N, C-alpha and C positions, 0 to 999 in steps of 0.2 A: 510676571512673578519670576524671581531669580531661581536658579537651580537649587540653592540652599532652601529657599522658602517652599519650593515645590516638594522637595524631599521631606521636609518637616511636616508639611500638610498631609502627605501620604502616610507618614508614620503615625500621625495623630489619628488618622481614620482607619488604620490597619487593625482588623479584629484579632490577629494572631500575635501572641506575645513574642514568639521567637522571630517572626518576620519583622515585627516592629523594631525589636532590638537590633536586628541586622542593619536596618536602614539608619537607626540612631547611631550605631557604632561608626558607620561610614561618614555620617555628618560630623561626629565628634572628631574623627581622625582627619577630616577635610580631605578625604580620598576622592578628589575630583574626577580622576579617570574612571573609577568604578561607578561613581554616582552618575556620570554622563552616560555610561553604558546602561545602567539600570533605568534611567529616565529618558533615554533617547526617543522613546515613543512606545505606545502599547503594542502588544502582540496582535497580529492581524490574522484573519482566516486565510490560510494558504491553500495548497492543493488538498490538504486533509484536515482542516480546522485549525484551532490554536495549537501551537507546539513550541516549546522553548525550555531553557534551563531552569532547574529548580533554584530560585533565588528571589529575594524580596524586591519589590518595585514593579512598576507597570510593564517592564520588558522581560518579565520572568513568569514562571508558573508558581503561584503561591496562593494562600488562602484569600487574600483580597482580590486578586485577579479572578479567581474562580467564583467568588461571591458576586462580583460585578458581572461576570459572563453569564451566570445563571439568572441574575436579575434582569439583564438585558434580553436574554432569550425569553424569559417569562413575559416581559413587557411586549416584545414583538409578537409572541403567540397570542396574547390578549388582543392586540391591535389587529391581528389577522383573523379574529373571530373564533379563536380556540380556547377561550377562557374556560377554566374548570376541566379541561380535557386530561387524558392520561398521558403521563410521561414516564418512560422507563429509563433507568440509569444503570450502566454497566461499568466495570472497572477491570484493569489488569493488575499485576502484582508488583508494579513499580513502587518506588518510594513515594509516599503520600497519596497514592491512588485511592486508598480507602478513605482518607480524610477528605479528599476533593469530591469523591462520590457522595459522602455524607453531607458536605456543605451544599452541593447541588440539590440533593433531595430536600434539605431543610429550606433552602431559599425558594425553590419551586413550590413546595408545599405551602410556604408562607404566602405565595402569590396566588394560592387557591387551586393549584393543580393536584390531580390524583396521582401521586408519585409512587412508583414501584421500583425497587432496587434489586438487581440480580443477587443471588444468595452468597456469592463468593467470586473471586477473580475468575473470569471466563473469557473465551475468545471474542474478539470483536464481531465475527460473523453471527454469533449467538445474539448479541445485542441488536444488530441490524435486523435479524429474523424476528426478534421479539417485538419490535416496533409495530409491524403489521399484524403479527400473530395475536398481540394483545389489544389491537385496535387503538393504539396511542396516537396522539397528535405530534409527538416528537420523541426522540431518544438522545441520550448523551452517553458517550463512551469515554471514560477517563483512561487514556493510553497515549504513549509516545511511540507505539509500534516498535520499529527497529532502530530508533534513535539511540545515541549513547546513554550510558547509565544515569547521568546527571540530568536528563531531560524528562519532562512529562508533557501531556497534551490533553486535548479536549475536543473530541469529534462530535458534531451535531448532525443528527439525522431527522429528516422531516417525516410526516405521517406516511409517506410512500415507502419508507425504509431506505431511502437514498440520501447521500450526503448533500450538503447545501450547494446551490449554484447561485450566481448572480440573478436578480438583485438581492436575494434574501441575505447573503453573507454580508454585503455592505449595509443593509438595513439593520441587521442585528448588531454590527459594529457600532452603528450610530446610536442604537438603543443602549448599548453598553456604555458608550461615552456619556450618555445623558444620565446614567445612574449616579446618585449622590454618594456620599461617603460610605465605604463598605461596611463600617461599623454600624451604620444606621439602617441597613437593608433588613426588612422583616424576615423572620425565619420561623419555622414550625417543625415540631417532631411528629406531625400527623402524616407519616408516610409508612409504607409497609415493605418488608423484605420478602421476596418471592421464595418459593421452594424450588425443587429440582425439576418441576414439570416442564418449564420452558426449554431447558437443555435437552430433556428427553424428547420433546416434540420436534426440536430442531434435528436431532439424530434421525428420527423417523422420516421427516420430510426430505432430508438429503438423500437418504438411502432410497426412498421411493422415487425421487426425481431421476436418479442415475440408473435405476433398474439393474441391479447386479446380476439378475438372472439371465441377462443377455450373454453372460460369460458362464460356461458350465461350472457347477459347484466344485467339481474335482480340480479344475484348473485354478479356481480361487484358493482352494485349500492347499494347493501345492506351491503357491507363491511365497517367497521369503522376502520380507521387507525390512530394511534397516531404517531407523527413524530418530530424529532429534526434535525436541521442543525448544531448543536453544535457550534454556533457562526461563522459558515463558509459560503460558497458561494453556497450551493446546493439547497436552498429552492425554488427559482424561477424556476429553470429548472426541479426540481422534481415535482412541482405542475403542470407544463405544460405537463409533461409526463403522470402523473396520469389523468389529464383532457382529454388528447387525447386518453387515453386507456379506458375511460368510467367509471372512479372511481370518487366518490365525493372527494372534497378537504380534505387532511389529517388534523386532529386536531394537531396543532403545539404547541410546548413548546414556549410560547411567549418570555420568557427571553433569549432564545437561537436562535431565528429565524433570527435575522439580523447579518450580519458580524460584528465582534468585535475582533480586534487583541489582546486585553487583555485577552480574554476568561475568563471573570470574574466569571462564575458559576462553573468552573471545575478546579481541580488541574492540570490535563493534558487534552488537547483536543483530547483524544484518547478513543473511545468507549470501548477499552479493559481494561482501567484502572478502579480500584475500585471507585465506586461512580459516574462515568461519565454519566451513564444513569439513575441516581436516579430521576431526574426531569421528564424524559420521562416515567419511570415506574409509577410514581405518576399520571401523566396525563392520562396514559392508564387506570389506575384503576378508576380515577375520571369520565372519559367519557364513560367507558364501551367499550373500543376498543377491536376489535377482534385480532389485532396484533399491535405491536409497532416497529418502525424502526428508527434507528439512523444512520446518515451519519457522517463521519469525516469531518474536515473543508474544504477539497478540493473535497469531495464527491466521492472519488474513493474507499472508503470502506463502508461497510454496516453492522450494527449490528441489531439483531432481539431479541425482547422480546415477549414471548408467555406465557400466563397464569401466569404472574408475574415473570417469570424466564428468565434471559438473556441466550440465546442459545450460544453455542460455535461456532466458525467458522467452525469446523468440522461437527457439527450437521447441520448447515445451508447449508454447501457444500453438505452433503449427501442428504438433502431434495430437493435442487434444481436439483441435478443430477438425483435423483429418479423421479422427476416431468418431466424432459425433456425425460428421458428414457421411462417413461410410455406413453408419447405423441409421441413416435416413432422417436425421434431425434437421428440419428446414426452418428458416426464419432469417433474422438478421444476425450476421457475424460482424463484430466490431473490434477495432483496435485503435489505440491512441496514435497520434501522428508520429510519435517518436518510436513506435514499434516497427518491426520489420515488415516487408512486403509479401512474405510467403502467404499469409492469410488471404490477402487480396487475390493472389493467384489461385489458391484453393477454392475460394468462393466463386470465382469466375468459372473454374473448371466444373463445379457442381451446379452452376447457375442459380446461386442463392444471392441474396442482397448482402453487400458489404458496405460498412460505414466507417469512415475515418473521423476520429473525434479529437478535440483538444486533450491535453494530458490530464489524467485523473479519472478515477472510476465514477465520480459524480457525473461525468459526461458520457462515459461508456454505457452505463446502465440506462441512459435515456436515449440511446441510439436507435431503438426499434420503432416500428410504426404499428398502427392498429392492425393492418393487414399482415405485417411481417414483424412480429415481436422479437425482441432480442432473445436469442437462444445460446449465444456464446460471446464473451468479450474478454479481451486480455490486454495487458500492457507489459512491455518488455521487462519492467522492474519486478518480475516474478508474481504478478497479480493476475488471477483468472476468475472468471465467473462462468462456471460450467452448469450451474443451476440457478439462473437469475430469477426464476419464479419463486425460489426459496429465499435467497439473499440478494438484495439489490445492491451489491457491493462486491469487491473481490473477496474470495473465500478460500483460504489455504487448506481447509479441512475437506471440503467437497472436491477441491482440485486434487488433493492427495488420494482420495478414493478413486477419482477418475483415472489418475496415473496408474494406480494399482490394478484397476480393471483392464486398462490397455495393456499393461505389462503381462498380466495373466493371459489375456487373449493371444498376445504375440508368443508368449512362452509355450503355448500349446502346440505351436508349429516350429519350436526351436529358435525363434527370433527374439530380438531385444529391441528396446527403444531406439538404440543407435542404428540397428539394422533398418528399422522403418524410416529413420531420417535419411539413410542412404537411398532407400527406394523413392522417397519424395524428391530427393535431389536429382535422381535419374529422370523422374517424370517432369519436374518443373524448373530444373536448374538449382544450383547451390546458392542459397541466400545466406551469405556470411555477414553477421552483425557483431558489433562490438562498441566500445565506448572509449572516449577520452574524458576522464573525470578529474576536475580540478577542485580540491577542497581548500577553502580560504579561511584565514582568521579575520581578515578585514573585508566586510561585505562590499565595500566600495570597489574592490578589485573586480567583482563580477560585473558591475555596471560598466566599468572601464573596458573590460574585454568585449562585452556586447557592443559597446559604442565603436570600438576599433573594427569589429567584424562588419558592422553595418556600414561604416564609412569606406572600408576597403576590403570587400569580400574577394576571395580568390576567384580568378577567371577559369582556372583549370584545377582538377583533382585527378590523380592517377593518369595525367597526360590527356584527359578528356575535358572538353569544354563543359562548364557547369553554369547554370543560371541561378542567381540568388533571389530569394523572395523574403521580404520582411513581413512576418506573420502578424505583426502589430497593425498592419494595414489591411488585414482581411477580417471577415466576420465569421465567428466571434474573434476578437482581437486576442492574440497569444504572444507573449513576450518570447519570441523565438525567431531564428533565421534558418531558412531551408536552402540548401545547395543541392541542385538536382542536375544530373547528367545521364548519359547512356550507361546503365548498369552501375551507377554510383549515386549514393544519396547520403547527405549529412544534415542532421537537425541539431542546432545549438540552442540551449535554453538554460536559464537558472533553475536549480532544483526548487520544488515547492515545499520541501520538508527538511532540507539540510543545507548548510552553508557551502554549496558546491555549484560550479558551472559544469554542465554536461554537454558533450558532443556525442550524438548517437550516429554511429557509422554503419553503412551498409554497402556491400558490393555484391553483384549477382554474377556468378561464374557459371558458364555452360559446362556441362559434364560430357566430355567426348568419349565415345566408346573405346577408342584406341588408348586413351590415357587413363580414364576411369575416375572413380570417386576420390581415390587417394590423392591423385594429382590435383583435382579440383579443390580439395580441402587445403592442400598446401598452397595453391595459388591464392585462395581466399584469405588464408592467414597472412600471407605476404602483403596482399593488398590492404588489409586492415592495418597492419603495421605501418605501411606507407601513408595511409590516410591519417593515422594518429600523428605522425611526424609532420605532415603538411598542415594539419589543423593546429598543431602546437605553434607553428610559425605564424599562421593566420591570426591566432589569438595573442601573439606576443609573448609566449612562454619561453 
């Protein structure tokens, strides 16, 4: 079938008048470049489910794609023996999220499932919690998390409350591909909208899991926190958690406190992006906050500013793990392979099990064993599981509470989060981590850069010999290359959620008593700059 015939057939089957007209206009204008982009292939389940730009056609997020995704998920659940089970659907406040949640509910109800929809836009961790809390066989969260404003997405959770892993993702993709025309998919309005009970139960569960009473009430009451929801849906639930844990209300960035799908004050609604936390940092300085916390728009990630400096995900991961370990929390501590090595060192020092996983929380939450269940997991991209018994995914709200508890505990002795980082560097060495991130318009560039690195990896980095490993050749196979030497490590991989190639950089610097921590941090920063330059050459930039 020609491109023109394929586009016309898609338009004929599209159940949404606006989306159908969009494709028909492209056909009428003979806009081959845009048609090729829209029909290059269907969206696939990446690191965190379906995600893509809001546009008509199989390579975008739209009513037809969501209809087919829900129908394919329903077919797969039936084949897996879950016919008639409960499914809970959540949504964020992005454009068309409410529409996509309604379509999902109607299609799954039409397939015979008992569908419950969260009452309003709520954080992704609440949806993940709800799957197990309500005894459902699956959950769907309509969200594009921290992606640009023109994107939306579709996360699928199984009955254990965790995201999909192979082979389920490929099997669901095959089931979606087998769905007939979207216009002919059965639908039903026999589904229900939940009340506020699930969110309230989530709040209770998070607070109970983190046990705020381990920090004296007076120390909690004295802590001043600056906070931003980054135009997302986390503010209300976060305030409820903080109040239930005995903290005063956080001082919020007013311009970013209410959901706004345009994300008008940030270039990208991702706390990792340059400038994204500028308003938060300014607020923290203005009100004299002890710590500042940013959540991404669906509140599954958390960024921390202390002393005017935004901490890296690896630094926050190390701080939270250290806090849990010092409070006697034993079990499995896990991190993805692109995260820093400090957690491994901390686990070894406390003699607890450490697990390294492929990238993505769908792997991290499965890293525990029957004897040593997961008690903490993190990835450097600002994702943390501090209460995996409550949410089997990253959770920016429980992480924000844990950060506040740690900050309050340190504040009682006149110390800050950065003071504790210095103490950890003295104990274990300074683990300096950073990134070289390459955003592309043409996705083929990512494949070309990975091929170049695999064919001619550098033999030295920072003047030290490094060995290259192609992680596609390991089990489980990961599209990544690892370069490892004495005190230096680099992992290069395509992003699973954005059009980026990422190089994750790490150098370990000893802290000498005569030079001290300031000299070690300076050397670490210089070595990261040198690594960026060397990897840019290796990637042909």
